[in-house]
N, C-alpha and C positions, 0 to 999 in steps of 0.2 A: 557583416563579418564579425564573429565573436572576438572578444578581447584576448590577445595573446597573453597578456599579463593580467592576472585576476585583480579586479578593482578592490582597493582596500588592503591588499596584501603588501608586505614589505618585499621589495625587489632586490635580490642579491644574485645577479647574473654570473654564472660560473663559466660561460662561454662554451665552446665546443659544440655549437648547435649542429644538428644533422636531421634530415627529413625522415619521416616514417615511410613504410612501404605501402600504405593504403589498406583498405579493407574495413571490417566492422570496427566501429569506434569502441574503445575500451577504457576503463579506469581500473586501477589496481590498488587494493587496500593493504597497507603494511602497518606494523607498529615498530617503533624503534628498538624495543626489547633490549635496552642497553644495560640492564641489571637482571640478575636471576634472584627473585625473591620467592618466598613461600608463605602459606597462611600463618605458619608459626614464626616466620622471620621476615616480615615485610621490610621494605626499604624505601627511603625517601626518593621521590621522583627526581630524575636528573634535571637540572635547570634548562629551560628552553634555550637560553643563550649558548649553552655548551653545544647542543646539536646544531643550532643555527651556524655557529662558527665552524663546526666540524665539516658540515656539508658545503658551506659557502666559502671557507677560507683555508682549510687545512688541505695540503697537497694529498694526504692519504684519504680524505673523505670526499673530495670533489669528484673523483671518478665514479662514485656510487651515489651521487646526489639525485634525489627524486625531483619531480616538478615542484611538489608542495611539502613543506613541513607544517603540520597543524598541531596546535596545542589545544586539546579539547577541554582543558580546565579554564583557560582564559580567552580562547577564541583567536589568539594570535596566529597569523599565517605568514610564512615566508616562501617566496617562489624563487627557484634557482634556474629554471629553464623555461622558455616560452612554450605554449601549449603545442604548437606545431612541430616542435623538435622532439626527438626521442631523448629519454634520459637513460641512465645505465644502472638503474636500481635492481634489475632482474639479471640473474645468471643467464648467459646465452652460450650454450655449448656449440661446438662445431657441427655444421649441418643442421637439418631440421628447421624449425621456425626461428625467425629473428625476433625473440621475445619482446625486446624493447621497442621494436618498430612495427609489430604485427597489427596495424590498424590505421585508420585515417588519423587517429590520435591514440596514444597509449599513455594516459595521464596517471601518474603515479603519486600516491599520497602516503606520506609517512606520518602516522599519528604518534605524538609524543606520549608513549605509554609502555608499561610492562606489567604483567600480572602481579597483583599484590603490591603495587606502588602505594606510597603514603603521601598524602597532600593535606597540609594543615591538620594533621593528626588523624585523618580518616584514610582507611585502606580500601583500595578499589581492585576487585578481582578481575573485572572485565572492562573492556573499553566502553561498552554501552552503559556501564554503571557510572561513568563520569558525567559531568554536566553537558558534554558535547557542544560546548559553545562554539559558534562559528560554523557549525555544520550546515545550516540552511543556506548560508551565503556560498559556502564551498560547493555544495550540491548544485545550486543554481548555475554557477559558473561552469561546472563540468557538464551539466545538461546542455548548456549553450553550445557545446562542441559536439552535440549529437549522441552522447552516451545515454542510452535509455535507462530508466529506473528498473533494472532487473539483474538478477544473478543467474546466469545461464547454468551454473553448476551448483546453485543453492547458496543462500546467504550463510556466511560462516557462523557456526555456533560452537565450535570446539577447535582444538589444535591438531586435528587429524587431516593429513594430506589427501586430497581427492583430485586427480588430474585426468583430463581427457583431451588428447591432441586435436581430435576432430571438432569438438565443441569449441575449443579455444580458437581455432582457425576460422570457424564459420559464424559464430554468434557474437553479437554486440552486447555490451553491458558491463557490469562490474564483476571483477574476479578477485578472490583472495590470493595473496601471495602463495598460499598453500594449494592453489588450483592451477598454477601456471606451469606448463611443461618445462622440462630441463632444470627445474628448481627443486631444492630440497627443504626449503623453509616451511614452517607450519603456521605462521601468523596469517591474519591478525587475531583469530580466535572468536571475535565478534565484531560487529560493525553497526553503527546507528541505522535506524530505519529510514526509508525514503519519506520525506515530507510531501504533502500534497498541496497544490496551489489551486484553490477553487474560487471562482468568481463569486461575489456576493449574490444572494438570491434576488435582491432588488436594490435599486439605488435609493437615495434619500427621498426623491419625489414620489417614487412608487410606494415607499414605506408610509409617507404621509397620507397618500390617497387611500391606502388600505386602512389606516387608523380612522380616517373620516368615514369610510364606508361602514366600518365596524360599529361606530357610534350610531349610525343611521338605522341599522338593522335591529329588529326586535329579537332579543336573545332567544335562542332555541330552547324550548322547555321539554323536549322529548315527545313521545306519543300522548295525544290527548285521550282522556278517558271518555267512554261512551256513556252518556247520561250520568246517572249518579252511582253507577256500579263501581266495583273495585278491580275489575279486570281491564287491562289496557288493550288497545287494538291488536297488538301482536299476539296476546294470549287468546283473544277471541278467534282470530284467524287460525292459530295453531290448533285450538280445540276443534274447530270446524273441519280442518284438514284430516285430523285423526278420525272424526266421525264419518267423513266421506269415504275414507279408505276402508273402514270396517263395513259400511253399508254396501259398497261396490262389491266387495268379496262375497257378502251374503247373497246379493242378487245373482251373481254369477253361479253360485252353488245351487240356488233355487232354480234358475233357468236350466241348469244341466239336468235337473230331476224331472223336468216336464216332458222329456222324450222327444222323439223325432218329429212329432206333429207340430212343434213350436219352433219358430225361427229364433233360436236363442241369441244369435249374434245381433239381430235387429232389436230384441228386447234390451239386451245389455247396452247397446249403443244409445238407445232412446233414454234409458235411465241415467247413464253417465252424462249425457248432454243436459238433462234436467238438473242434475246435481251441479254440474259446472256452471250453469246459468245462475243457480242459487248462490254459489260461491262468489261470483262476480258481483251480484247484487249486494251481498253482505259486505264484501270488501269496500264497495263504494259507500255504503251506508256508514261504515266505521271510519274509513280513512279519507273519504272525499274523493272526487274524480282526480285523475292524474293528467298532466299535460306532457305530451311527447314532442 
């Protein structure tokens, strides 16, 4: 059973737990967007503690608390609701889909970020420009709840809303807030890429065995030269192939001039066989016999 509370995250339970409706597992990417900055007028990032207190302790903020508040600059994470509970971070209009419950899980992540925020004197235009600290751990936990590494409506790259009710209802994966039905927000604008977890190609014992085998082998020196000549085996065979092709064409043309009294097909076949036998012999002389 996956962990209801993300390991390593600060737990600040706001209560009011309620089940989801079942269906494709989803995760939703948000940004806090708590200040409006511009390239000409960047603003300092709001302190993490302010948002943590707003969602976790303020009566006005608790009703919209996500599952996760994530600080991509430090890697700090606070969780307000268990994974199996719905949160209320999405607008849910009357009728239609129950947005906050539309899946086996609907895990909602608020990244502490707004465009052109300033941290330690540096300005960040997009979430993916930040250090994204803590993202691998957060992604691993969300994966454990069955949310696949995919964006059914496309990874967010701008602040344009794109929504499709049918996709939302039927496909598991990550969704931008800008892609959720019944909502009008346009965030998050960007999101970090999915990391991959690949097993090492070999363990320590196998690596040692490979090193020992490598030492025992005579280093490969490429094609050996034939006799004292300057052309290697590949060049010799390549030249021979060119000559065979030209000779075959000439023989076919000559056979065609001999008229109906000569079985041209038999002549051509006999000559081609003789040439092929010669190619095989030259190949063996140059490269040595092969083992199959």
